[in-house]
C-alpha positions as CSV (number, residue, x, y, z in Angstrom):
1,M,0.0,0.0,0.0
2,S,1.3,3.4,-0.9
3,Y,0.6,6.6,1.1
4,N,0.6,10.1,-0.6
5,L,2.6,12.4,1.7
6,D,1.5,16.0,2.1
7,L,4.5,17.6,0.6
8,S,3.0,21.1,0.7
9,Q,4.3,21.4,4.3
10,L,8.0,21.6,3.1
11,R,9.3,25.2,3.4
12,R,12.5,26.2,1.6
13,D,12.7,29.4,3.8
14,A,12.6,27.4,7.1
15,A,15.4,27.3,9.6
16,T,15.8,23.6,9.1
17,S,16.9,21.9,5.9
18,I,14.6,20.4,3.4
19,N,16.2,17.1,4.1
20,A,15.4,17.3,7.8
21,Q,11.8,18.4,7.1
22,L,11.2,15.5,4.8
23,V,12.5,13.1,7.5
24,E,10.3,14.6,10.2
25,L,7.3,14.6,7.8
26,V,7.6,10.9,7.2
27,K,8.3,10.1,10.9
28,G,5.2,12.2,11.9
29,A,3.0,10.2,9.6
30,I,4.3,6.9,11.0
31,E,3.8,7.9,14.6
32,R,0.3,9.2,14.0
33,G,-0.6,5.9,12.3
34,D,-1.1,7.6,8.8
35,L,1.6,5.2,7.7
36,R,1.2,1.8,9.2
37,P,3.8,-1.0,9.5
38,G,4.3,-2.6,6.1
39,D,3.0,0.4,4.1
40,R,5.1,1.4,1.1
41,L,6.4,4.9,0.9
42,P,6.3,6.8,-2.5
43,T,9.4,6.3,-4.6
44,T,12.2,8.8,-4.2
45,R,11.8,9.9,-7.8
46,A,8.0,10.5,-7.3
47,V,8.6,12.7,-4.1
48,A,11.4,14.6,-5.9
49,D,9.1,15.4,-8.9
50,E,6.1,16.3,-6.9
51,A,7.9,18.6,-4.5
52,G,10.4,20.0,-7.1
53,L,13.4,18.7,-5.1
54,N,16.7,17.4,-6.0
55,H,16.5,13.6,-6.2
56,L,19.6,13.1,-4.1
57,T,17.9,15.2,-1.3
58,V,15.1,12.6,-1.0
59,V,17.4,9.8,-1.3
60,R,19.4,11.0,1.7
61,A,16.1,11.6,3.7
62,Y,15.1,8.0,3.0
63,R,18.5,6.7,4.0
64,R,18.3,8.6,7.3
65,L,14.9,7.1,8.0
66,A,16.4,3.7,7.5
67,Q,19.3,4.4,9.7
68,E,17.0,5.4,12.5
69,G,14.9,2.3,12.1
70,Y,11.6,3.8,10.7
71,V,11.8,2.2,7.2
72,T,13.5,-0.6,5.3
73,A,14.4,-0.7,1.7
74,T,14.3,-3.7,-0.6
75,R,16.0,-3.3,-4.0
76,G,13.4,-3.6,-6.8
77,R,10.4,-3.6,-4.4
78,G,10.6,-0.2,-2.7
79,T,10.7,1.4,0.8
80,F,8.5,0.1,3.5
81,V,7.6,1.1,7.1
82,R,9.2,-1.3,9.5
83,Q,6.9,-3.6,11.5
84,A,8.1,-2.1,14.7
85,P,9.0,1.5,14.3
86,P,11.1,3.0,17.0
87,V,9.7,5.3,19.8
88,A,10.4,8.9,18.9
89,G,13.5,10.3,20.6
90,E,16.8,11.8,19.4
91,G,20.1,10.3,20.6
92,D,18.6,7.9,23.1
93,G,19.4,4.7,21.1
94,R,15.7,3.6,21.1
95,W,15.9,3.1,17.4
96,Q,18.0,0.0,17.9
97,H,15.0,-1.9,19.1
98,A,13.6,-1.9,15.6
99,V,16.8,-2.9,14.0
100,L,17.8,-5.7,16.3
101,P,16.0,-9.1,16.1
102,E,13.2,-9.7,18.5
103,A,14.5,-11.0,21.8
104,R,12.9,-11.8,25.1
105,R,15.2,-11.5,28.1
106,S,14.8,-14.7,30.1
107,Y,15.0,-14.8,33.9
108,V,18.0,-17.0,33.7
109,N,19.9,-14.5,31.6
110,Q,18.8,-11.6,33.8
111,V,20.1,-13.4,37.0
112,L,23.3,-14.4,35.1
113,A,23.9,-10.8,34.1
114,D,23.2,-9.5,37.6
115,T,25.6,-11.9,39.2
116,W,28.5,-10.2,37.3
117,Q,27.5,-6.6,38.3
118,P,29.5,-5.3,41.3
119,L,27.5,-4.9,44.4
120,T,27.6,-1.5,45.9
121,G,28.1,-0.9,49.6
122,E,30.8,-2.3,51.9
123,D,28.1,-3.8,54.2
124,H,26.5,-5.9,51.5
125,V,26.9,-9.7,52.0
126,N,27.3,-11.5,48.7
127,L,26.2,-15.1,49.0
128,A,25.2,-15.2,45.3
129,T,28.7,-15.6,43.7
130,G,30.6,-18.8,43.9
131,W,34.1,-17.8,42.7
132,A,37.4,-19.0,44.0
133,S,38.5,-16.9,46.9
134,P,41.1,-14.2,45.8
135,E,43.1,-14.4,49.1
136,L,43.8,-18.0,48.3
137,H,45.1,-17.4,44.6
138,P,48.7,-18.5,44.2
139,A,49.7,-15.1,42.8
140,D,53.3,-15.3,44.1
141,Q,53.9,-18.6,42.7
142,L,52.4,-17.8,39.4
143,A,54.5,-14.6,39.2
144,R,57.6,-16.6,39.6
145,M,56.6,-19.1,37.0
146,S,55.6,-16.2,34.5
147,A,59.0,-14.8,34.8
148,A,60.7,-18.2,34.2
149,L,58.3,-18.7,31.4
150,F,59.4,-15.5,29.6
151,A,63.0,-16.3,30.3
152,D,62.6,-19.7,28.6
153,A,60.2,-19.0,25.8
154,G,60.6,-15.3,25.2
155,A,58.3,-13.8,22.6
156,A,56.9,-17.3,21.6
157,A,54.7,-17.0,24.8
158,L,52.8,-14.2,23.0
159,M,52.4,-15.7,19.6
160,Y,49.2,-16.9,18.0
161,G,48.6,-20.6,18.8
162,D,46.6,-23.7,17.6
163,A,42.8,-23.6,18.0
164,D,42.9,-26.8,20.0
165,G,45.6,-25.4,22.5
166,V,49.3,-25.7,22.9
167,W,50.5,-29.3,22.8
168,P,52.4,-29.4,26.1
169,L,49.2,-28.4,28.0
170,R,47.1,-30.9,26.1
171,D,49.5,-33.5,26.9
172,E,49.5,-32.7,30.6
173,L,45.8,-32.5,30.7
174,A,45.5,-35.9,29.0
175,R,47.9,-37.4,31.5
176,R,45.6,-36.1,34.3
177,G,42.6,-37.3,32.3
178,A,44.0,-40.9,32.2
179,V,43.9,-41.0,35.9
180,A,40.5,-39.2,36.5
181,G,38.9,-40.9,33.6
182,F,38.0,-38.0,31.3
183,A,40.7,-38.4,28.5
184,A,43.2,-40.9,27.1
185,D,45.0,-39.0,24.5
186,P,46.0,-35.3,23.9
187,E,44.1,-35.4,20.6
188,E,40.9,-35.5,22.7
189,I,41.6,-32.4,24.4
190,M,40.7,-28.8,23.3
191,V,41.7,-25.9,25.4
192,T,39.0,-23.2,25.8
193,T,38.6,-19.8,27.4
194,G,37.1,-21.3,30.6
195,A,34.6,-24.0,30.9
196,R,31.9,-21.6,30.1
197,Q,33.1,-21.3,26.5
198,A,33.4,-25.1,26.3
199,I,29.8,-25.5,27.4
200,D,28.6,-23.0,24.9
201,L,30.6,-24.6,22.0
202,V,29.1,-27.9,22.8
203,C,25.6,-26.6,23.0
204,R,26.0,-24.6,19.8
205,T,27.5,-27.6,17.9
206,I,24.8,-30.1,18.9
207,L,21.5,-28.1,19.4
208,R,19.3,-26.4,16.9
209,P,16.0,-24.5,17.4
210,G,13.3,-27.1,18.2
211,D,15.6,-29.8,19.4
212,V,15.1,-31.2,22.9
213,A,17.8,-31.2,25.5
214,V,17.6,-32.3,29.1
215,S,19.3,-30.8,32.1
216,E,19.5,-31.9,35.7
217,S,17.6,-29.5,37.9
218,P,18.7,-27.5,39.7
219,T,21.9,-26.9,37.8
220,F,24.6,-24.5,36.8
221,I,23.0,-21.3,35.4
222,G,25.5,-20.9,32.5
223,A,24.8,-24.4,31.1
224,L,21.1,-23.6,31.3
225,A,21.5,-20.3,29.5
226,S,23.6,-21.9,26.7
227,M,21.1,-24.6,26.1
228,Q,18.1,-22.2,26.0
229,D,20.0,-19.7,23.8
230,T,20.2,-22.2,21.0
231,G,16.4,-22.3,20.7
232,A,16.3,-25.9,22.0
233,R,13.5,-26.9,24.2
234,V,15.1,-27.7,27.5
235,L,13.3,-30.3,29.9
236,G,14.4,-30.7,33.6
237,V,15.2,-33.8,35.5
238,P,15.5,-33.8,39.3
239,Y,19.0,-34.1,40.9
240,D,19.2,-35.5,44.4
241,D,22.0,-36.9,46.6
242,R,22.8,-39.7,44.1
243,G,22.7,-37.5,40.9
244,I,20.3,-37.2,38.1
245,D,17.0,-39.1,38.4
246,V,17.5,-41.7,35.6
247,E,14.0,-43.0,35.9
248,A,12.5,-39.5,35.2
249,L,15.0,-39.2,32.3
250,E,13.7,-42.6,30.8
251,A,10.2,-41.2,31.0
252,I,11.3,-38.2,28.8
253,L,13.1,-40.3,26.4
254,A,10.0,-42.4,26.0
255,R,8.2,-39.3,24.6
256,H,11.0,-37.2,23.0
257,E,14.0,-37.5,20.7
258,V,16.8,-36.0,22.9
259,K,19.9,-34.7,21.5
260,L,21.8,-33.7,24.6
261,V,21.7,-34.4,28.3
262,S,23.7,-32.1,30.7
263,V,25.0,-33.4,34.0
264,Q,27.6,-32.6,36.6
265,S,29.4,-35.8,37.7
266,G,30.8,-34.5,41.2
267,S,30.4,-31.7,43.7
268,Q,27.4,-30.6,41.7
269,N,26.5,-26.9,41.5
270,P,24.4,-26.1,43.5
271,T,23.8,-29.1,45.6
272,G,27.4,-30.3,46.1
273,Q,26.4,-33.9,45.5
274,D,27.9,-36.7,43.4
275,M,26.4,-39.0,40.7
276,S,26.4,-42.6,42.0
277,A,28.1,-45.2,40.0
278,E,24.8,-46.9,39.2
279,R,23.1,-43.9,37.9
280,A,26.2,-43.0,35.8
281,E,26.1,-46.5,34.3
282,R,22.5,-46.3,33.5
283,L,22.8,-42.9,31.9
284,V,25.5,-44.2,29.7
285,E,23.3,-47.2,28.7
286,L,20.5,-44.9,27.7
287,A,22.9,-42.7,25.7
288,R,24.0,-45.7,23.8
289,E,20.4,-47.0,23.3
290,R,18.9,-43.6,22.2
291,S,21.9,-42.1,20.5
292,F,22.3,-38.8,22.4
293,F,25.3,-36.9,23.8
294,I,26.1,-36.4,27.4
295,L,27.6,-33.0,28.4
296,E,29.6,-33.8,31.6
297,D,30.7,-30.8,33.6
298,G,33.5,-31.6,36.0
299,V,34.5,-28.1,37.2
300,Y,34.0,-28.8,40.8
301,C,35.1,-32.4,40.8
302,T,38.5,-31.5,42.5
303,V,37.0,-29.2,45.1
304,R,36.3,-31.9,47.8
305,F,35.6,-32.0,51.5
306,G,37.5,-35.0,52.8
307,V,36.1,-37.5,50.1
308,L,37.7,-38.9,47.0
309,E,37.0,-37.4,43.7
310,P,34.2,-39.3,41.7
311,P,35.3,-41.2,38.6
312,R,34.3,-39.3,35.5
313,I,31.5,-40.5,33.3
314,R,33.3,-40.1,30.1
315,S,35.6,-43.1,31.0
316,R,32.5,-45.3,30.4
317,A,31.5,-44.0,26.9
318,P,34.1,-41.6,25.3
319,D,32.1,-41.3,22.1
320,H,28.9,-40.3,23.8
321,V,30.3,-38.0,26.5
322,I,31.9,-34.5,26.0
323,Y,33.7,-33.7,29.2
324,V,34.2,-30.0,30.3
325,D,36.5,-28.7,33.1
326,S,38.6,-25.7,34.1
327,L,40.9,-24.2,36.7
328,S,38.4,-21.3,37.4
329,K,37.2,-22.9,40.6
330,T,40.5,-23.5,42.0
331,I,43.3,-21.1,40.8
332,G,40.8,-18.3,39.7
333,G,38.4,-17.4,37.0
334,G,40.6,-14.5,35.7
335,L,43.1,-17.1,34.2
336,R,40.1,-18.2,31.9
337,M,41.7,-21.6,31.5
338,G,39.2,-24.4,30.6
339,W,39.2,-27.5,28.4
340,L,36.9,-30.1,26.9
341,A,37.5,-33.7,25.9
342,A,35.7,-35.4,23.1
343,S,36.1,-37.7,20.2
344,G,34.7,-38.6,16.8
345,E,33.0,-36.2,14.5
346,I,31.8,-33.9,17.3
347,R,35.5,-33.2,18.2
348,R,36.2,-32.1,14.6
349,R,33.2,-29.7,14.6
350,L,34.0,-28.3,17.9
351,T,37.4,-27.3,16.6
352,E,35.9,-25.5,13.6
353,L,33.5,-23.7,15.7
354,K,36.1,-22.5,18.2
355,L,38.3,-21.5,15.2
356,A,35.4,-19.4,13.8
357,T,34.8,-17.9,17.3
358,D,38.0,-16.7,18.6
359,Y,40.9,-18.6,16.8
360,H,42.4,-19.8,20.1
361,S,42.6,-19.2,23.8
362,P,45.5,-17.0,25.1
363,T,48.8,-18.8,24.5
364,L,50.6,-17.2,27.6
365,T,48.0,-18.5,30.1
366,Q,48.2,-21.9,28.5
367,Y,51.9,-22.2,29.0
368,L,51.6,-20.8,32.5
369,A,48.9,-23.4,33.3
370,C,51.1,-26.2,31.9
371,R,54.0,-25.2,34.2
372,W,51.6,-24.9,37.2
373,L,50.1,-28.3,36.6
374,S,53.2,-30.3,35.7
375,S,55.2,-29.0,38.6
376,G,52.9,-30.7,41.1
377,A,52.0,-27.3,42.7
378,H,48.4,-27.7,41.8
379,D,47.9,-30.8,43.8
380,R,49.5,-29.2,46.9
381,Y,47.4,-26.2,46.4
382,L,44.2,-28.3,46.2
383,R,44.8,-29.7,49.6
384,R,45.3,-26.3,51.1
385,I,42.2,-24.5,49.5
386,N,39.9,-27.5,50.0
387,A,40.5,-27.4,53.8
388,V,39.5,-23.7,53.7
389,Y,36.3,-24.3,51.7
390,A,35.3,-27.2,53.8
391,H,35.5,-25.0,56.9
392,R,33.4,-22.2,55.2
393,C,30.9,-24.8,54.0
394,Q,30.5,-26.1,57.6
395,A,30.1,-22.6,58.9
396,T,27.2,-22.1,56.4
397,L,25.4,-25.3,57.5
398,D,25.9,-24.5,61.2
399,S,24.5,-21.0,60.7
400,L,21.4,-22.3,58.8
401,T,20.7,-24.8,61.5
402,R,21.0,-22.1,64.2
403,R,19.1,-19.3,62.5
404,L,16.5,-21.1,60.2
405,G,16.1,-24.4,62.0
406,D,13.1,-26.4,60.7
407,E,12.3,-23.7,58.1
408,V,14.8,-25.2,55.6
409,V,16.7,-28.4,54.6
410,A,20.3,-28.4,53.5
411,I,22.0,-31.6,52.7
412,P,25.8,-31.3,53.4
413,P,27.8,-30.9,50.2
414,R,30.6,-33.3,49.2
415,G,32.5,-30.5,47.6
416,G,32.1,-27.2,45.7
417,H,31.4,-23.7,46.6
418,H,27.7,-23.8,47.5
419,V,24.8,-25.0,49.7
420,W,21.5,-25.8,48.2
421,V,18.7,-24.6,50.6
422,T,15.1,-25.9,50.2
423,F,12.1,-24.6,52.1
424,Q,9.8,-26.9,54.1
425,R,6.9,-24.6,53.2
426,P,6.3,-22.6,50.0
427,L,7.6,-19.1,49.9
428,D,7.5,-16.5,47.1
429,E,10.9,-16.2,45.5
430,R,10.6,-12.8,44.0
431,L,9.4,-11.2,47.3
432,L,12.2,-13.0,49.3
433,L,14.9,-11.8,46.9
434,S,13.6,-8.3,47.0
435,E,13.4,-8.2,50.8
436,A,16.9,-9.8,51.0
437,L,18.4,-7.2,48.8
438,R,16.7,-4.4,50.8
439,Q,18.5,-6.0,53.9
440,G,21.9,-6.0,52.0
441,L,22.0,-9.7,51.1
442,S,22.2,-11.3,47.6
443,F,21.7,-15.0,46.9
444,T,20.9,-17.1,43.7
445,P,17.2,-17.6,43.4
446,G,16.1,-21.1,42.7
447,D,13.9,-20.3,39.7
448,A,17.1,-19.1,37.9
449,I,18.9,-22.5,38.1
450,T,15.8,-24.9,37.9
451,V,14.2,-25.7,34.6
452,E,10.6,-25.9,35.7
453,N,10.4,-22.3,37.2
454,D,7.8,-23.4,39.7
455,G,8.1,-20.9,42.4
456,L,10.6,-21.1,45.1
457,T,11.8,-24.7,45.6
458,G,15.1,-23.5,46.9
459,L,18.0,-21.1,46.8
460,R,21.8,-21.3,46.4
461,L,24.2,-19.9,49.0
462,S,27.8,-19.5,47.9
463,F,30.3,-19.4,50.7
464,S,33.5,-19.4,48.9
465,L,34.3,-15.6,49.0
466,L,33.3,-15.0,52.7
467,D,34.8,-15.7,56.1
468,E,32.8,-17.5,58.9
469,Q,31.6,-14.0,60.4
470,R,30.3,-12.8,57.1
471,I,28.7,-16.0,56.3
472,D,26.8,-15.9,59.6
473,E,25.7,-12.4,59.0
474,G,24.4,-13.2,55.6
475,V,22.4,-16.1,57.0
476,R,21.1,-13.8,59.8
477,R,19.9,-11.4,57.1
478,L,18.3,-14.2,55.1
479,A,16.4,-15.4,58.2
480,A,15.2,-11.8,58.8
481,A,14.1,-11.6,55.2
482,V,12.3,-14.9,55.4
483,R,10.4,-13.7,58.5
484,A,9.4,-10.5,56.9
485,V,7.9,-12.3,53.8
486,R,6.1,-14.8,56.1
487,R,4.5,-11.9,58.1
488,A,3.5,-10.0,54.9
489,S,1.9,-13.2,53.5
490,T,0.0,-13.9,56.7
491,S,-1.3,-10.2,56.8
492,R,-2.6,-10.5,53.2
493,V,-4.4,-13.7,54.0
494,A,-6.0,-12.2,57.1
495,S,-7.1,-9.1,55.1
496,A,-8.6,-11.3,52.4
497,I,-10.6,-13.3,55.0
498,S,-11.9,-10.1,56.8
């Protein structure tokens, strides 16, 4: 449909240029509804002839309308009003909403983004972030190793590298993988920029819009975000003190063709539990029977509280399992040192996608990580930091018992940086989070890390960054927030009855 613009409004003696007047004339028609989404504008030649204008003046005006997101031009068809023209406003960036593809911000991505925002106020207690504690970072040791590395390798430490990672590091990771069960050969290893990139590469390689993926629930928020961002349908399976509920998974497999099942084999985030050998074996059997991939996240497997590391699932079925790990939860996330282990066609495709994404992970940190791991320093370091985290974990459990008692249940973790807390009675998550933030406390809400989004089933408290005193203060504020929400809920019910 074409709309005949009232070009008589154009004034050559006006303070603004003819070009700007024409732009505002079309924008006004769009905003009033005279021009509707999908309507075709008169051709630039027709406007120029009718108004007695230079053709290039009209072309420039149409081009500016397109840049601001009001119209779109298709060669050979004409210029049309966009389906979602921007809200009027100069210099405020709102035109971008019309140019960018439609997107709905999920609750998962919102909480994930909020987790990375610095929290203001020295008095704020952050029980939402499960990072390795900076006072435990081996900065002095790594500084000495960095100096030795540059002395030995020189400029080679700063050169471009292989997409799969530098060979000495892959060889060291494979050596460790042979012991833990996640790899047998350096060729299986690909170095990534943290485990988060590895998870994202796996999801993007396997999943397409409309595919079905399964995730343990609750789970790592980053894995959930990566699966959902592919456009796949993500179904949740409960995770308890023995791992993923394989019977619930079997019920899903009876109804759906599943492409990927995402699990954590040890010190699971957020529950801190391990997958039992029996469930791991059944999971692998199902993968073989139904031909799906297993994404095994092992980033917390070495953060243990007096119990041995669990055997990795990948040792049972290397072709079906892609294993992901990193040094972020031990040495520190700023190193951005992760890796994956895979074999077969999926391994080749992962290399191609990584090459197309960032060429390779930083060479310097790879050589540094190789020296750190091969020197034996890492194993000694793990013994030291695990004792600290175990102490902080116990302080969290003790504080929960003392301050919340029968209100909550928290199964002691076998490792990791978190305690998963479930409530005995239903409680509105959004109200609790809002009240906790008002009292200077943050935590990870259960709906952001469970697939079902069925209200507050639990919440994650991360203790790794805090000492015992701050942990107890955080739990005290949580208890106060819970009481406030309970009182408000009781008052609303009483008011409704009266």
